[in-house]
BADO-334282 format. One line per 2 residues: their letters; for each residue x, y, z of N, C-alpha, C. Coordinates in Angstrom, 3 decimals, padded with zeros to 6 digits. Atoms other than C-alpha are relative to their C-alpha. Layout:
<marzas>
a) X/Y/Z/X/Y/Z/X/Y/Z | ...
</marzas>
This chain:
<marzas>
mt) 000.201/000.206/-001.294/102.069/074.776/088.906/000.373/001.172/000.281 | 000.212/-000.697/-000.747/101.497/077.369/090.764/000.377/000.351/001.294
gq) -000.672/000.559/-000.869/103.051/078.635/094.180/-000.864/-000.198/001.181 | 000.980/-000.006/-001.735/099.755/078.399/096.099/000.368/-001.120/000.539
gl) 000.128/001.582/-000.461/099.902/074.307/096.653/001.642/-000.094/001.141 | -001.085/000.667/-000.843/103.454/074.593/098.041/000.906/000.696/001.193
in) -000.111/-000.725/-001.583/103.071/077.179/100.966/-001.466/-000.848/000.768 | 000.804/000.250/-001.047/101.108/075.919/103.836/-000.456/001.292/000.524
ld) 000.496/-001.762/-000.468/098.807/078.928/103.901/-000.498/-000.709/001.436 | 000.007/000.247/-000.613/097.628/077.547/107.162/000.901/000.269/001.693
al) -001.379/000.047/-000.881/100.824/078.238/108.852/000.142/001.083/-000.109 | -000.125/-001.605/000.099/101.118/081.853/108.153/-000.405/001.112/001.247
da) 000.400/-000.339/-001.022/100.975/084.137/110.970/-000.544/001.212/-000.865 | 000.552/-000.807/000.840/098.484/086.862/109.772/000.727/001.814/001.386
er) 000.034/-001.138/-000.891/100.191/089.208/112.674/001.902/000.689/-000.946 | -000.924/-000.743/000.436/103.579/089.518/110.451/000.399/-000.187/-001.680
pv) 000.581/000.192/000.877/103.896/090.537/106.995/000.452/-001.051/-001.119 | -000.825/001.093/000.588/104.581/088.102/103.906/000.437/000.526/-000.933
li) -000.911/-000.721/000.820/106.961/089.340/101.325/-000.146/-001.270/-001.172 | -000.112/000.874/001.452/106.661/087.378/097.290/000.349/000.436/-000.871
ag) -000.694/-000.349/001.207/109.080/087.744/095.128/000.302/-000.798/-000.972 | -000.391/000.691/001.532/109.745/086.516/091.401/-000.299/000.223/-000.893
pt) 000.154/-000.202/000.929/110.006/087.119/088.442/-001.092/000.171/-001.236 | 001.222/-000.397/000.873/107.975/088.531/085.550/-001.050/-001.164/-000.264
as) 000.509/000.502/000.579/105.079/086.028/084.564/-000.015/-001.570/001.329 | -000.357/001.154/-000.438/105.741/083.255/087.291/-000.947/-000.529/000.871
gk) 000.867/000.646/-000.767/102.656/083.545/088.899/-000.548/000.931/001.415 | 000.355/-001.399/-001.755/102.842/086.205/092.181/-001.040/000.460/000.749
sa) 001.367/-001.377/-000.381/100.136/087.845/091.728/-001.178/-001.049/000.811 | 001.433/001.901/-000.381/097.803/084.361/092.081/000.089/-000.213/001.463
la) -000.284/000.562/-001.352/100.095/083.520/094.918/-000.495/001.210/001.200 | -000.487/-000.547/-000.441/100.182/086.634/096.460/-002.067/000.125/000.598
la) 001.577/000.346/-000.259/095.489/086.680/096.305/-000.430/-001.383/001.064 | 000.594/001.055/-000.762/095.391/083.163/098.090/000.532/000.715/001.597
va) -000.255/-000.607/-001.193/097.146/084.535/100.751/-000.480/000.868/000.756 | 001.219/-000.944/-000.611/095.291/087.519/101.156/-001.170/-000.672/000.869
er) 000.963/000.739/-000.841/092.729/085.701/101.269/-000.511/-000.843/001.193 | -000.109/000.816/-001.251/093.641/083.336/104.011/000.260/001.035/000.993
tg) 000.128/-000.637/-001.316/095.131/085.668/106.502/-001.050/001.417/-000.167 | 000.466/-001.611/000.012/092.990/088.959/105.514/000.892/000.986/-000.375
ga) -000.501/-000.917/000.286/095.795/091.140/104.674/-000.234/000.842/-001.521 | -000.520/-000.555/001.444/096.296/093.666/101.964/001.043/-000.428/-000.583
iv) -001.337/000.833/000.696/098.372/092.998/098.850/000.124/001.608/-000.133 | -000.862/-001.472/000.254/100.787/095.986/098.471/000.658/-000.086/-001.261
na) -000.666/000.179/001.327/102.159/096.310/095.053/001.590/000.496/000.502 | -001.071/-000.365/-000.201/106.054/096.359/095.102/001.159/-000.322/-002.088
da) -000.569/000.111/000.943/106.919/096.412/091.563/-000.294/001.330/-000.594 | -000.790/-001.484/000.256/108.520/099.687/090.174/-000.609/000.461/-001.304
lq) 000.895/000.642/001.247/106.285/099.270/086.884/-001.045/000.099/000.426 | 001.293/000.310/-000.160/102.812/098.758/088.219/-000.603/001.230/000.980
vy) 000.542/-000.876/-001.068/103.022/101.834/090.600/-000.842/001.320/-001.003 | 000.665/-001.546/001.305/102.148/104.484/087.210/-001.415/-000.731/-000.187
dg) 001.069/-000.038/001.451/098.787/105.049/085.519/000.006/-000.142/-001.012 | -000.100/-000.336/001.134/098.483/105.175/082.612/000.142/-001.942/-000.905
wr) -000.554/001.677/000.279/100.377/100.915/081.416/-000.712/-000.836/000.995 | 000.838/001.253/-000.838/097.178/098.788/082.785/000.485/-001.312/-000.218
il) 000.464/000.758/001.005/097.462/096.221/080.389/001.952/-000.648/000.411 | -001.402/000.446/001.321/101.450/096.015/079.351/000.319/-000.001/001.887
ta) -000.346/000.289/-001.218/102.186/096.005/083.188/-000.683/-000.727/001.139 | 000.665/001.079/-000.507/100.285/093.231/084.538/-000.965/000.826/000.852
rp) 000.461/-000.157/-001.410/098.634/095.124/087.115/-001.299/-000.834/000.531 | 000.699/000.792/000.129/095.753/093.398/088.334/-001.335/000.619/000.115
dd) 001.324/-000.269/001.166/092.500/093.566/086.627/-001.328/000.234/001.282 | 001.405/-000.399/-000.947/088.912/094.327/088.406/-000.206/-001.156/000.696
ad) 000.296/001.230/-000.491/088.319/090.551/088.881/001.288/-000.250/001.478 | -000.840/000.094/-001.040/091.197/090.369/091.348/-000.545/001.486/000.982
la) 000.748/-000.508/-001.034/090.421/093.592/093.085/-001.347/-000.013/000.698 | 001.188/000.180/-000.587/087.203/092.592/093.710/000.595/-001.365/001.547
ra) 000.148/001.202/-000.980/088.635/089.388/095.851/001.027/000.442/001.267 | -000.402/-000.615/-000.993/090.962/091.744/097.869/001.135/001.294/-000.004
ph) -000.377/-001.271/000.685/092.172/094.790/098.650/001.292/000.931/-000.648 | -001.392/000.080/000.291/095.311/096.302/096.886/000.522/001.631/-000.536
ll) -000.533/-002.044/000.175/097.491/099.650/097.102/000.820/-000.283/-000.552 | -001.331/-000.651/000.418/099.996/101.359/096.182/000.163/-000.709/-001.683
yg) -000.229/000.174/001.258/099.060/100.422/092.367/-000.621/000.771/-000.806 | -000.045/-001.524/000.829/098.986/103.410/089.531/-000.550/001.214/000.969
hv) 000.167/-001.241/-000.776/098.879/105.642/092.195/001.159/001.215/-000.513 | -001.138/-001.054/000.565/101.503/107.500/090.250/-000.007/000.510/-001.064
dy) 000.365/-000.700/001.269/101.025/109.848/087.485/001.511/-000.942/-000.719 | -001.044/000.919/000.665/102.902/107.766/084.415/001.231/001.460/-000.379
ra) -001.047/-001.169/000.532/104.698/111.417/083.667/001.005/000.285/001.301 | -000.978/-000.805/-001.144/106.173/111.848/087.140/000.939/-000.954/000.032
py) -000.729/000.820/-000.607/109.111/110.267/088.565/000.114/-000.962/000.950 | 000.275/001.236/-001.064/108.976/107.348/091.101/001.475/-000.619/000.780
sa) -001.222/000.504/-000.695/112.022/105.955/093.572/-000.561/-001.239/001.190 | -000.039/000.769/-000.944/112.873/103.045/095.757/-000.480/000.373/000.972
ga) 000.281/-001.054/-001.568/112.706/105.704/098.395/-001.059/000.612/000.078 | 001.441/-000.276/-000.275/109.484/106.689/097.546/-001.044/-000.529/-000.176
wl) 001.003/000.680/-000.477/108.044/104.071/097.817/000.258/-000.288/001.544 | -000.298/000.204/-000.967/109.290/103.319/100.844/-000.754/000.811/001.219
rd) 001.251/-000.258/-000.910/107.581/105.906/102.296/-001.332/-000.042/-000.228 | 001.502/000.933/000.055/104.472/104.807/100.912/-000.247/-001.519/-000.108
ia) 000.160/001.304/-000.544/104.916/101.652/102.069/-000.069/-000.097/001.411 | 000.011/000.517/-001.493/105.732/102.626/105.635/-001.110/-000.207/000.745
pl) 001.476/000.170/-001.076/102.154/103.217/107.312/-000.876/-000.967/000.144 | 000.886/001.635/000.500/100.913/100.105/105.435/000.894/-000.827/001.297
ls) -001.070/001.509/-001.023/103.619/098.027/107.606/-000.911/000.005/001.272 | 000.136/000.390/-001.303/101.765/098.309/110.891/-001.479/-000.653/-000.132
ar) 000.805/000.340/000.611/098.458/097.188/109.486/-000.206/-001.565/000.653 | 000.340/001.511/-000.185/096.502/094.083/111.011/-000.882/-000.463/-000.016
pa) -000.875/001.046/000.353/095.873/091.693/109.567/001.365/000.470/-001.116 | -001.078/-000.139/001.341/099.778/092.120/107.738/-000.329/000.085/-000.993
pv) 000.409/-000.230/001.441/099.904/093.036/104.499/001.033/-001.289/-000.823 | -000.225/001.466/001.237/100.542/090.414/101.504/000.944/001.358/-000.810
iv) -000.809/-000.944/001.196/104.225/092.707/099.732/-000.074/-001.373/-001.205 | -000.070/000.822/000.952/104.085/091.124/096.206/000.582/001.075/-001.209
gg) -000.320/-000.765/001.217/106.160/092.235/092.890/001.237/-000.615/-000.502 | -001.250/000.301/001.358/109.319/091.810/090.823/001.408/000.517/000.254
tg) -000.926/-001.321/-000.417/111.428/095.056/092.131/001.199/-000.581/000.891 | -001.156/000.155/-000.786/114.677/093.181/093.887/-000.026/001.126/000.979
ly) -000.671/-001.275/-000.411/115.709/096.600/094.519/-001.075/000.460/001.145 | 001.414/-000.557/-000.598/112.220/097.663/096.374/-000.185/-001.238/001.522
fa) -000.275/001.222/-001.085/112.479/094.263/098.272/001.426/000.619/001.214 | -001.494/-000.131/-000.986/116.241/094.901/099.567/-000.234/001.343/000.681
al) -000.075/-001.555/-000.863/115.266/098.482/100.606/-000.542/-000.096/000.669 | 000.921/000.831/-001.602/112.427/097.066/102.861/000.890/-000.450/000.672
te) -000.676/001.014/-001.562/114.518/094.744/104.708/001.364/000.157/000.168 | -001.273/-000.250/-000.370/118.047/095.875/104.687/000.601/001.493/-000.034
gl) -000.259/-001.724/000.138/117.404/099.844/104.215/000.561/000.388/-001.131 | -000.701/-000.925/001.630/118.256/102.592/101.468/000.716/001.156/000.105
ae) -000.318/-000.929/-000.067/120.420/104.714/101.556/-000.501/001.747/-000.672 | 001.607/-001.127/000.476/119.106/108.374/101.890/000.704/000.981/-000.807
ip) -001.014/-000.649/001.332/120.929/110.012/098.563/-000.974/001.151/-000.225 | 001.192/-000.851/000.142/119.594/113.466/098.184/-000.396/-000.058/-001.434
pi) 000.508/-000.568/001.074/117.986/114.423/094.930/000.934/000.173/-000.807 | -001.076/-000.717/000.851/119.618/114.636/091.874/-000.758/001.221/-000.746
pp) 000.490/-000.967/001.113/119.294/117.837/090.108/-000.163/-000.463/-001.728 | 000.479/000.466/001.562/117.496/118.090/086.702/001.220/000.165/-000.961
qv) -001.064/000.032/000.371/120.372/119.156/085.310/001.137/-000.841/-000.571 | -001.298/001.405/-000.196/122.745/115.878/086.248/-001.263/-000.655/-001.346
rr) 000.435/001.380/000.617/119.848/113.710/085.073/-000.073/000.479/-001.911 | -000.616/-000.334/001.601/120.023/115.263/081.452/001.050/-000.259/-000.461
ra) -001.846/000.461/000.692/123.794/114.899/081.186/-000.685/-001.884/-000.272 | 000.553/001.546/-000.061/122.519/111.459/082.151/-000.113/-000.158/-000.899
da) 000.865/000.500/001.366/120.164/110.801/079.208/000.868/-000.009/-001.391 | -000.889/-000.426/001.375/122.543/112.678/076.676/001.065/-001.169/000.108
lm) -001.232/001.037/-000.394/125.357/110.187/077.884/-000.524/-001.494/-000.769 | 000.893/001.222/000.395/123.487/107.071/077.875/-000.784/000.204/-001.718
aa) 000.304/000.089/001.396/121.741/107.952/074.240/001.253/000.024/-000.659 | -001.334/000.260/000.639/125.246/108.732/072.574/000.810/-001.036/000.531
eg) -000.806/000.831/-000.633/127.390/106.865/074.485/-000.070/-001.558/000.319 | 000.585/000.902/-000.962/125.350/103.767/076.250/000.692/-000.081/001.092
ia) 000.333/000.187/-001.624/125.507/102.032/079.231/001.885/-000.189/000.253 | -001.705/000.525/-000.333/129.502/100.943/078.410/000.832/001.479/-000.003
am) -000.297/-001.147/-000.472/129.982/104.753/078.877/000.574/000.103/001.092 | 000.519/-000.217/-000.856/128.477/105.150/081.452/001.307/-000.975/001.455
ca) -000.612/000.902/-000.768/129.908/102.212/083.588/001.954/-000.138/-000.120 | -000.918/000.248/-000.281/133.568/103.068/082.710/000.527/001.395/000.874
ql) -000.293/-000.738/-001.199/133.049/106.279/084.995/-000.203/-000.778/001.334 | 000.206/000.816/-001.821/132.457/103.969/088.089/000.862/-000.609/000.633
de) -000.723/000.831/-000.273/133.943/102.679/090.453/000.088/-001.421/000.273 | 000.243/001.507/000.324/134.678/099.193/090.820/-000.725/-000.590/001.775
et) 000.625/000.713/-001.860/133.396/098.812/094.840/-001.870/000.046/-001.106 | 001.195/-000.052/000.448/129.980/099.929/093.116/-000.633/-000.658/-001.495
la) 000.032/000.621/001.281/130.314/098.345/089.779/-000.267/-001.833/-000.028 | -000.323/000.742/-000.582/130.618/095.377/091.826/-001.517/-000.177/000.551
ri) 001.023/-000.034/-001.044/127.353/095.826/093.385/-001.409/000.251/-000.930 | 001.544/000.680/000.945/125.051/096.446/090.526/000.302/-000.313/-001.026
dr) -000.234/000.579/001.565/123.888/095.081/087.377/-000.063/000.557/-001.029 | -000.250/-000.909/000.993/125.512/096.138/084.747/-000.437/-000.096/-001.466
qn) 000.938/-000.087/001.083/123.136/095.298/082.214/-001.225/000.566/-000.100 | 001.175/-000.761/-000.440/120.320/097.282/083.505/000.696/001.424/000.089
pm) -000.135/-001.281/-000.089/120.601/100.729/082.326/-000.371/000.668/000.470 | 000.164/-000.715/-000.761/118.466/102.100/084.707/001.014/000.640/000.976
rv) -001.177/000.269/-001.757/121.160/100.825/087.571/000.951/000.712/-000.238 | -001.900/-000.669/-000.154/124.018/102.051/086.028/-000.281/001.305/-000.374
qr) 000.794/-001.369/-000.179/122.200/105.586/085.163/000.107/000.780/000.853 | 000.144/-000.686/-001.190/121.450/105.986/088.217/000.907/-000.042/000.676
aw) -001.713/-000.632/-001.326/125.116/105.393/090.058/000.552/001.132/-000.853 | -000.424/-001.997/000.847/126.324/108.054/087.591/-000.642/000.799/000.564
ev) 000.736/-001.758/-000.769/123.887/110.459/088.649/000.082/000.324/001.553 | -000.349/-000.066/-001.925/124.550/109.380/092.417/001.511/001.142/-000.022
mq) -001.671/-000.313/-000.256/128.426/109.812/091.704/000.394/001.576/-000.287 | -000.219/-000.804/000.520/128.147/113.042/089.445/-001.047/001.383/001.067
at) 000.969/-000.572/-000.357/125.398/114.531/091.425/000.467/000.915/001.825 | 000.029/-000.086/-001.614/126.851/114.301/095.628/001.754/-000.111/-000.382
gr) -000.936/000.525/000.413/130.560/113.507/094.275/000.792/-001.179/001.161 | 000.056/001.078/-000.615/130.473/110.120/096.204/-000.472/-001.337/-000.669
pl) 001.126/001.277/000.854/129.887/106.711/094.530/-001.172/-000.281/001.354 | 001.124/000.297/-001.004/127.016/105.037/095.526/000.144/-000.912/000.776
aa) -000.225/001.378/-001.157/128.400/102.041/097.276/000.509/001.069/001.117 | -000.063/-000.454/-001.301/129.817/104.710/099.714/-001.219/000.526/000.746
wq) 001.228/-000.571/-000.743/126.490/106.249/100.280/-001.266/-001.612/000.351 | 000.447/000.862/-000.278/125.674/102.334/100.709/-000.038/-000.180/001.143
dd) -000.328/000.779/-001.261/127.459/101.509/102.965/-000.282/000.806/001.452 | 000.216/-000.685/-001.212/125.988/104.215/105.518/-001.650/000.145/-000.123
tp) 001.238/000.568/-000.505/122.814/102.566/105.233/-000.590/000.109/001.094 | 000.504/-000.100/-001.235/120.224/103.692/107.906/-000.666/-001.885/000.308
qp) 000.353/000.752/-000.487/118.184/100.620/109.796/-001.406/-000.130/-000.972 | 000.762/-000.292/000.606/115.807/099.022/107.508/-001.518/-000.060/000.743
ll) 000.527/000.350/-000.999/112.288/099.106/107.910/-001.196/-000.938/000.819 | 000.691/001.282/-000.332/110.954/095.671/107.946/001.710/-001.213/-000.098
pl) -001.394/000.724/-000.413/114.264/093.832/109.158/-000.458/-001.780/-000.516 | 000.589/000.958/000.824/113.676/090.299/107.065/-000.728/-001.554/000.634
ea) 001.055/000.714/-001.326/113.102/088.451/110.586/-001.300/000.206/000.471 | 000.645/-000.571/-000.601/110.610/090.331/111.209/-001.419/-000.242/-001.474
sq) 001.055/000.243/001.277/108.543/089.062/107.619/-000.242/-001.611/-000.099 | 000.004/001.057/000.858/107.392/085.826/105.871/000.701/000.126/-001.284
pf) -000.032/-000.235/001.340/109.291/085.749/103.103/000.545/-000.792/-001.094 | 000.220/001.277/001.162/109.272/083.666/099.605/-000.083/000.597/-001.300
vl) -000.069/-000.070/001.190/110.771/083.844/096.639/-000.545/-001.033/-001.339 | 000.708/001.040/001.042/109.344/082.282/093.402/001.766/-000.513/-001.154
tp) -001.036/000.116/000.430/112.273/080.510/091.523/-000.137/-000.933/-000.892 | 000.572/000.786/001.102/110.880/078.770/088.246/000.883/-000.379/-000.746
qk) -000.807/001.264/000.670/112.048/076.218/085.900/000.053/001.284/-001.621 | 000.224/-001.086/000.598/113.222/078.915/082.790/-000.748/-000.436/-001.163
tw) 000.824/000.066/001.313/111.695/076.782/079.552/-001.550/000.105/000.388 | 001.168/-000.177/-000.070/108.486/076.775/081.543/-000.844/001.805/000.443
ln) 000.526/-001.705/000.256/108.434/080.619/082.627/000.332/000.722/-001.357 | 000.483/-000.264/001.682/109.532/081.163/078.866/-001.130/-000.355/-000.319
sr) 000.729/000.488/001.251/106.698/079.493/077.651/-001.335/001.179/000.486 | 001.144/-001.359/-000.192/104.045/081.844/079.913/000.409/001.076/000.350
id) -000.768/-001.857/000.485/106.243/085.098/079.151/-001.165/000.053/-000.874 | 000.435/000.341/001.483/105.069/083.824/075.568/-002.054/000.654/000.089
ar) 001.062/000.059/-000.155/101.415/083.234/076.456/-000.657/001.441/000.696 | 001.075/-001.141/-000.428/100.627/086.423/078.647/000.211/000.677/-000.865
fd) -000.125/-001.593/000.479/101.827/088.992/076.448/-000.745/-000.377/-001.221 | 000.951/000.364/001.008/099.533/087.106/073.649/-001.599/000.637/000.417
am) 001.708/-000.210/-000.431/096.383/087.411/076.283/-000.059/001.922/000.060 | 000.275/-001.720/000.080/097.641/091.331/076.603/-000.412/000.523/-001.202
ia) 000.761/-000.658/001.294/097.275/091.819/073.040/-001.673/-000.423/-000.721 | 001.474/000.368/-000.063/094.160/090.144/073.302/-000.860/000.499/000.427
gg) 001.427/-000.548/-001.194/092.505/091.766/076.334/000.137/001.173/-000.221 | 000.205/-001.795/000.224/093.392/095.547/074.560/001.709/000.376/000.271
al) -001.781/-001.001/-000.722/097.555/096.279/075.225/-000.316/000.652/-001.679 | 000.115/-000.428/000.666/096.826/097.479/071.823/-000.880/001.482/-000.458
ee) 000.806/-001.960/-001.060/094.138/100.754/072.885/000.870/000.364/000.590 | -000.999/-000.861/-001.371/096.417/101.069/075.763/001.242/000.589/-001.090
vr) -000.804/-001.289/000.837/098.959/102.117/073.390/-000.307/001.089/-001.098 | 001.062/-001.459/000.953/096.569/104.188/071.128/000.270/001.111/000.811
rm) 000.320/-001.468/-000.527/095.694/105.995/073.871/001.143/000.734/000.763 | -001.127/-000.352/-000.486/099.133/106.530/075.394/000.560/000.779/-001.234
ap) -000.855/000.002/001.086/100.728/107.102/071.953/000.079/002.034/000.095 | -000.183/-001.609/000.445/099.996/111.332/071.804/000.696/000.223/000.985
dw) -000.372/-000.270/-001.022/101.456/111.408/074.926/001.464/-000.653/000.480 | -000.849/001.117/000.134/104.381/109.097/074.691/001.267/000.379/000.272
dp) -001.453/-001.035/-000.320/108.348/110.076/075.919/000.551/-000.697/000.324 | -000.973/001.164/-000.403/110.579/107.070/075.747/000.892/000.076/001.312
ar) -000.878/-000.646/-001.647/112.583/109.049/078.773/-000.535/-000.529/001.396 | 000.542/-000.042/-001.270/110.175/108.328/081.257/000.014/-001.444/000.836
ps) -000.617/001.377/-000.819/110.881/105.432/083.840/-001.477/-000.800/-000.619 | 001.373/000.918/-000.167/106.764/104.546/083.362/000.355/-000.591/-001.413
sk) 000.391/000.844/001.291/107.566/103.957/079.496/000.544/-001.267/-000.446 | -001.067/001.179/000.394/109.754/101.117/080.186/-000.805/-000.968/000.284
ai) 000.794/000.847/-000.133/107.101/099.111/080.567/-000.152/-001.156/-000.906 | -000.443/000.998/001.083/107.739/095.810/078.385/-000.452/-000.171/-000.642
ga) 000.784/000.222/001.163/106.366/095.596/075.142/-000.403/001.475/-000.243 | 000.124/-000.947/000.323/105.596/099.673/075.404/001.031/000.622/-001.733
ap) -000.659/-000.845/001.231/108.357/100.567/072.695/-000.072/-000.703/-001.265 | 000.107/000.075/001.185/108.369/098.316/070.411/-001.601/-000.108/-001.017
lm) 001.464/-000.080/000.341/104.120/098.117/070.414/-000.296/001.804/-000.380 | -000.039/-001.888/000.074/104.874/101.982/069.835/000.270/000.625/-001.666
rw) -000.947/-000.482/001.311/107.259/101.910/067.016/-001.551/-001.474/-001.592 | 001.109/000.251/000.521/104.313/099.398/065.459/-000.986/000.341/-000.726
la) 001.598/-001.023/-000.301/101.802/101.871/065.975/000.667/001.256/-001.416 | -000.484/-001.190/000.972/104.121/104.194/063.547/000.682/-000.744/-000.514
ge) 000.019/000.918/000.795/104.148/101.718/061.300/001.836/-000.459/-000.719 | -001.558/-000.027/000.386/108.082/101.269/061.384/000.404/-001.886/000.458
vs) 000.617/001.160/000.035/107.391/097.472/062.238/-001.452/-000.444/-000.132 | 001.660/000.964/-000.297/104.925/094.469/061.886/-000.664/-000.076/001.296
ld) 000.624/000.463/-000.742/102.690/093.562/064.304/000.954/-001.442/000.521 | -000.668/001.396/-000.598/104.455/090.131/064.840/001.271/-000.036/000.275
ea) -001.007/-000.198/-000.832/107.549/091.369/064.924/000.434/001.173/001.145 | 000.321/-000.975/-001.744/106.829/094.312/068.120/-000.557/-001.726/000.906
ce) 000.661/000.872/-000.994/105.109/091.348/069.535/001.341/-000.760/000.687 | -001.362/000.138/-000.499/108.630/089.445/069.439/000.849/000.512/000.381
aa) -000.472/-001.409/-001.035/110.675/092.339/070.674/-000.026/-000.343/001.411 | 000.614/000.167/-001.517/108.367/092.252/073.425/-000.058/-001.480/000.771
kl) 000.129/001.205/-000.818/108.311/088.914/074.727/001.828/-000.351/-000.006 | -000.397/-000.345/-000.256/111.767/089.173/073.935/001.045/000.644/001.033
as) -000.445/-000.762/-001.197/112.585/091.856/076.400/-000.862/-000.431/000.599 | 000.777/001.167/-000.828/110.466/089.814/078.926/000.429/-000.792/000.881
rq) -001.081/000.984/-000.718/112.836/086.855/078.933/001.308/000.646/000.793 | -001.165/-000.375/-000.850/115.611/088.993/079.564/-000.233/000.360/001.233
ya) 000.268/-000.437/-001.510/114.246/090.791/081.820/-000.364/-000.735/001.617 | 000.745/001.014/-001.518/112.529/087.506/084.061/001.574/-000.705/-000.316
kr) -001.205/000.735/-000.655/116.563/086.287/083.837/000.548/001.264/000.764 | -000.641/-000.716/-000.683/118.145/089.525/085.189/-000.827/-000.259/001.298
qr) 001.060/000.137/-001.370/115.271/089.102/088.079/000.701/-001.072/000.517 | 000.438/001.744/-000.095/116.113/085.498/088.467/001.674/-000.187/000.730
sw) -001.631/-000.525/-000.436/120.572/086.541/088.692/-000.510/000.809/001.406 | -000.024/-000.762/-000.633/119.259/089.565/090.952/-000.666/-001.137/001.537
fr) 000.857/000.847/-001.230/117.133/087.030/093.261/000.745/-000.912/000.723 | -000.114/001.533/-000.065/119.332/083.801/093.435/001.081/000.767/000.789
ar) -000.783/-000.558/-000.937/122.234/086.616/094.671/-000.169/000.503/001.188 | 000.131/-001.457/-001.507/120.637/089.127/097.152/-001.367/-000.902/001.217
mr) 001.166/001.125/-000.936/117.796/086.095/098.494/-000.122/-000.703/000.243 | -000.058/001.482/-000.581/119.348/083.775/099.790/-000.643/-000.481/001.030
gw) 000.664/001.253/-001.506/117.604/083.470/103.379/-001.671/000.391/000.049 | 001.807/000.086/000.268/114.317/083.884/101.934/-000.313/-001.400/-000.453
qt) 000.679/001.574/000.524/112.165/080.402/101.478/-000.401/-000.012/-001.556 | -000.228/000.474/001.209/112.856/079.203/097.961/-001.593/-000.722/-000.500
ia) 000.487/000.932/000.061/109.940/077.953/096.456/000.008/-000.347/-001.600 | -000.225/000.381/001.656/110.589/076.321/092.702/-001.470/-000.882/-000.414
lt) 000.888/-000.045/001.368/108.349/076.448/089.495/000.065/-001.118/-000.656 | -000.390/000.896/001.810/108.454/073.165/086.722/-001.013/-000.012/-000.693
g) 000.955/000.462/000.666/105.182/073.217/085.589/-000.676/-001.387/000.414
</marzas>
């Protein structure tokens, strides 16, 4: 079952943005298309990996058929070699919020939705030398070493199993001398308060979602993911944010002859299921004011 049948499309207000959050492979893009076709609004990406060019198949960016059905914005608009942040995304989406019909904002990056509806701390840019130190520490000692250097309030607010979130908190502390939590406490007013939107979050049943994750990755392989990996391989840098595309790292190991294709695919599916688990945890903790759409197959 998709979320389409669980939303009364006729009751939606075309003057207020629709927000659709959900874990990977939950069907949120299909739901966004149905909503956009009904309201006339453009679909705006809220996924931190789909902003990049390069990885189209592995990040499940909309295909040509979907693009023909409705306008899609903020997909693949950032060079895969470039850094990008929630703050950059807020700047990109700000001028789109006043469009009428209102946009349909869809994605799986909880931080983007939190920044949009709760506000985002205005933290100064991280100097390159601090980022290099962070990369070296993460590579040498791992996530636990970084957590050990963070304050309790910040640790209570971040996903301590997510290397990117932990490293970000460590970098902020090192670069500014202030904990991330302190910066968050000074957060300005949000661009789009939750009450000014129509927010929905998909809450799929675990077994149903895992089956979809596995089937979707098989479809990615059949649809050209291996060719995409070969094309990206000459300039592959695992430290880039865009390289976090799920499946990219194990398929690069396959291309290098380090693992079999079956082993690479199983590793990618496992990573995707683990990512979906983290997403579900975030949504449960941070999106209690959203309308939930339960999906059970």
